[in-house]
KOLVO-383827 format. One record per atom (N, C-alpha, C): atom name; residue number from 0; z, y, x; residue in one letter. Coordinates in nm, 4 decimals, always signed. Atoms other than C-alpha are relative to their C-alpha. Layout:
% KOLVO-383827
{pt CA,NUM,{Z,Y,X},A},
...
% end
This chain:
% KOLVO-383827
{pt N,0,{-0.1011,-0.0913,+0.0498},M},
{pt CA,0,{-2.0462,-1.5572,+1.3828},M},
{pt C,0,{+0.0085,-0.0146,-0.1514},M},
{pt N,1,{-0.0189,+0.0127,+0.1432},T},
{pt CA,1,{-1.8989,-1.5914,+1.0373},T},
{pt C,1,{+0.0325,+0.1355,-0.0596},T},
{pt N,2,{-0.0316,-0.1258,+0.0674},D},
{pt CA,2,{-1.8301,-1.3252,+0.7778},D},
{pt C,2,{+0.1415,+0.0471,+0.0309},D},
{pt N,3,{-0.1386,-0.0349,-0.0222},G},
{pt CA,3,{-1.4615,-1.3334,+0.8683},G},
{pt C,3,{+0.0294,+0.0679,+0.1330},G},
{pt N,4,{-0.0318,-0.0600,-0.1291},D},
{pt CA,4,{-1.4932,-1.2111,+1.2276},D},
{pt C,4,{-0.0999,+0.1074,+0.0407},D},
{pt N,5,{+0.0880,-0.1131,-0.0292},H},
{pt CA,5,{-1.6875,-0.8865,+1.2185},H},
{pt C,5,{+0.0744,+0.1124,+0.0686},H},
{pt N,6,{-0.0692,-0.1017,-0.0784},G},
{pt CA,6,{-1.4446,-0.7038,+1.4468},G},
{pt C,6,{+0.1047,+0.0782,-0.0755},G},
{pt N,7,{-0.1072,-0.0695,+0.0715},A},
{pt CA,7,{-1.1853,-0.6079,+1.1887},A},
{pt C,7,{+0.1255,-0.0098,+0.0846},A},
{pt N,8,{-0.1162,+0.0005,-0.0885},E},
{pt CA,8,{-0.8945,-0.5031,+1.4063},E},
{pt C,8,{+0.1271,+0.0167,-0.0815},E},
{pt N,9,{-0.1291,-0.0039,+0.0684},T},
{pt CA,9,{-0.5500,-0.5779,+1.2737},T},
{pt C,9,{+0.1096,-0.0073,+0.1038},T},
{pt N,10,{-0.1115,+0.0114,-0.0923},G},
{pt CA,10,{-0.2055,-0.5986,+1.4265},G},
{pt C,10,{-0.0062,-0.1286,+0.0815},G},
{pt N,11,{+0.0111,+0.1256,-0.0724},A},
{pt CA,11,{-0.2843,-0.9572,+1.5256},A},
{pt C,11,{-0.0957,+0.0114,+0.1177},A},
{pt N,12,{+0.0957,-0.0196,-0.1086},D},
{pt CA,12,{-0.5680,-0.8319,+1.7482},D},
{pt C,12,{+0.0557,+0.0862,+0.1116},D},
{pt N,13,{-0.0590,-0.0941,-0.0952},R},
{pt CA,13,{-0.3367,-0.5990,+1.9376},R},
{pt C,13,{+0.1041,-0.0698,+0.0865},R},
{pt N,14,{-0.1059,+0.0561,-0.0847},P},
{pt CA,14,{-0.1259,-0.6933,+2.2394},P},
{pt C,14,{+0.1336,+0.0651,-0.0341},P},
{pt N,15,{-0.1337,-0.0535,+0.0254},E},
{pt CA,15,{+0.2496,-0.6406,+2.2188},E},
{pt C,15,{+0.0415,+0.0925,+0.1130},E},
{pt N,16,{-0.0593,-0.0893,-0.0990},C},
{pt CA,16,{+0.4335,-0.3627,+2.3987},C},
{pt C,16,{+0.0842,-0.0840,+0.0960},C},
{pt N,17,{-0.0755,+0.0785,-0.0978},V},
{pt CA,17,{+0.5816,-0.4981,+2.7224},V},
{pt C,17,{+0.1488,+0.0332,-0.0015},V},
{pt N,18,{-0.1408,-0.0380,+0.0044},L},
{pt CA,18,{+0.9100,-0.3157,+2.6554},L},
{pt C,18,{+0.0698,-0.0410,-0.1288},L},
{pt N,19,{-0.0684,+0.0267,+0.1274},C},
{pt CA,19,{+0.9822,-0.3630,+2.2834},C},
{pt C,19,{-0.0717,-0.1013,-0.0896},C},
{pt N,20,{+0.0801,+0.0993,+0.0717},Q},
{pt CA,20,{+0.7167,-0.6146,+2.1634},Q},
{pt C,20,{-0.0593,+0.0500,-0.1317},Q},
{pt N,21,{+0.0670,-0.0555,+0.1172},A},
{pt CA,21,{+0.5820,-0.3784,+1.8950},A},
{pt C,21,{-0.1513,-0.0020,+0.0245},A},
{pt N,22,{+0.1457,-0.0060,-0.0207},P},
{pt CA,22,{+0.2029,-0.3788,+1.8359},P},
{pt C,22,{-0.0397,+0.1320,+0.0650},P},
{pt N,23,{+0.0468,-0.1202,-0.0680},T},
{pt CA,23,{+0.0162,-0.1309,+2.0552},T},
{pt C,23,{-0.1265,+0.0524,-0.0656},T},
{pt N,24,{+0.1232,-0.0571,+0.0520},E},
{pt CA,24,{-0.2845,+0.0915,+1.9851},E},
{pt C,24,{-0.1225,-0.0535,+0.0731},E},
{pt N,25,{+0.1092,+0.0451,-0.0851},Y},
{pt CA,25,{-0.4941,-0.0877,+2.2468},Y},
{pt C,25,{-0.0563,-0.1331,-0.0466},Y},
{pt N,26,{+0.0575,+0.1318,+0.0317},P},
{pt CA,26,{-0.7360,-0.3770,+2.1919},P},
{pt C,26,{+0.0459,-0.1038,+0.1024},P},
{pt N,27,{-0.0381,+0.1083,-0.0909},E},
{pt CA,27,{-0.6705,-0.7161,+2.3540},E},
{pt C,27,{-0.0669,+0.0143,+0.1358},E},
{pt N,28,{+0.0751,-0.0101,-0.1247},S},
{pt CA,28,{-0.9306,-0.6304,+2.6188},S},
{pt C,28,{+0.0537,+0.1092,+0.0931},S},
{pt N,29,{-0.0568,-0.1077,-0.0819},H},
{pt CA,29,{-0.7222,-0.3352,+2.7498},H},
{pt C,29,{+0.0688,-0.0587,+0.1225},H},
{pt N,30,{-0.0583,+0.0484,-0.1236},R},
{pt CA,30,{-0.6261,-0.3858,+3.1125},R},
{pt C,30,{+0.1247,+0.0807,+0.0354},R},
{pt N,31,{-0.1201,-0.0683,-0.0444},G},
{pt CA,31,{-0.2908,-0.3010,+3.2618},G},
{pt C,31,{+0.1165,-0.0197,-0.0952},G},
{pt N,32,{-0.1214,+0.0082,+0.0819},I},
{pt CA,32,{+0.0505,-0.2516,+3.1081},I},
{pt C,32,{-0.0277,+0.0619,-0.1359},I},
{pt N,33,{+0.0200,-0.0515,+0.1351},T},
{pt CA,33,{+0.0376,-0.2088,+2.7315},T},
{pt C,33,{+0.1338,+0.0423,-0.0587},T},
{pt N,34,{-0.1200,-0.0548,+0.0609},L},
{pt CA,34,{+0.2966,+0.0121,+2.5656},L},
{pt C,34,{-0.0332,+0.0531,-0.1386},L},
{pt N,35,{+0.0159,-0.0605,+0.1321},C},
{pt CA,35,{+0.3433,+0.1177,+2.2032},C},
{pt C,35,{+0.0144,+0.1516,+0.0177},C},
{pt N,36,{-0.0069,-0.1457,-0.0147},P},
{pt CA,36,{+0.3216,+0.4943,+2.1376},P},
{pt C,36,{+0.1390,+0.0545,+0.0352},P},
{pt N,37,{-0.1311,-0.0537,-0.0381},P},
{pt CA,37,{+0.7008,+0.5582,+2.1460},P},
{pt C,37,{+0.0394,-0.0356,+0.1442},P},
{pt N,38,{-0.0348,+0.0397,-0.1362},C},
{pt CA,38,{+0.7501,+0.3604,+2.4688},C},
{pt C,38,{-0.0897,+0.0701,+0.1016},C},
{pt N,39,{+0.0917,-0.0714,-0.0887},E},
{pt CA,39,{+0.4421,+0.5210,+2.6237},E},
{pt C,39,{+0.0474,+0.1437,+0.0209},E},
{pt N,40,{-0.0507,-0.1374,-0.0090},W},
{pt CA,40,{+0.5846,+0.8665,+2.5468},W},
{pt C,40,{+0.1259,+0.0047,+0.0865},W},
{pt N,41,{-0.1235,+0.0034,-0.0784},Q},
{pt CA,41,{+0.9266,+0.7732,+2.6893},Q},
{pt C,41,{-0.0294,-0.0261,+0.1476},Q},
{pt N,42,{+0.0364,+0.0287,-0.1393},E},
{pt CA,42,{+0.7657,+0.6310,+3.0054},E},
{pt C,42,{-0.0613,+0.1235,+0.0663},E},
{pt N,43,{+0.0590,-0.1231,-0.0538},A},
{pt CA,43,{+0.5650,+0.9518,+3.0511},A},
{pt C,43,{+0.1096,+0.1024,+0.0306},A},
{pt N,44,{-0.1122,-0.0912,-0.0227},Q},
{pt CA,44,{+0.8871,+1.1544,+3.0192},Q},
{pt C,44,{+0.0771,-0.0397,+0.1272},Q},
{pt N,45,{-0.0736,+0.0470,-0.1180},R},
{pt CA,45,{+1.0608,+0.9373,+3.2820},R},
{pt C,45,{-0.0771,+0.0280,+0.1287},R},
{pt N,46,{+0.0774,-0.0168,-0.1227},T},
{pt CA,46,{+0.7770,+0.9545,+3.5346},T},
{pt C,46,{-0.0233,+0.1472,+0.0308},T},
{pt N,47,{+0.0214,-0.1424,-0.0230},M},
{pt CA,47,{+0.7232,+1.3277,+3.4855},M},
{pt C,47,{+0.1240,+0.0632,+0.0643},M},
{pt N,48,{-0.1240,-0.0592,-0.0486},C},
{pt CA,48,{+1.0882,+1.4048,+3.5620},C},
{pt C,48,{+0.0551,-0.0683,+0.1253},C},
{pt N,49,{-0.0545,+0.0735,-0.1136},S},
{pt CA,49,{+1.1309,+1.1589,+3.8491},S},
{pt C,49,{-0.0465,+0.0562,+0.1338},S},
{pt N,50,{+0.0672,-0.0601,-0.1111},G},
{pt CA,50,{+0.9390,+1.3828,+4.0921},G},
{pt C,50,{+0.0749,+0.0320,+0.1183},G},
% end
């Protein structure tokens, strides 16, 4: 391990949102669909009201 890779998380370490391609809050190791905060909120609104 070099001095440059001590786990500093930047936007490059984050997967893109599957809807708008913005960086997400999740690490690359996150499983499942990755959404950015605005898309995650909108998806929660859609699923809550689709009952």
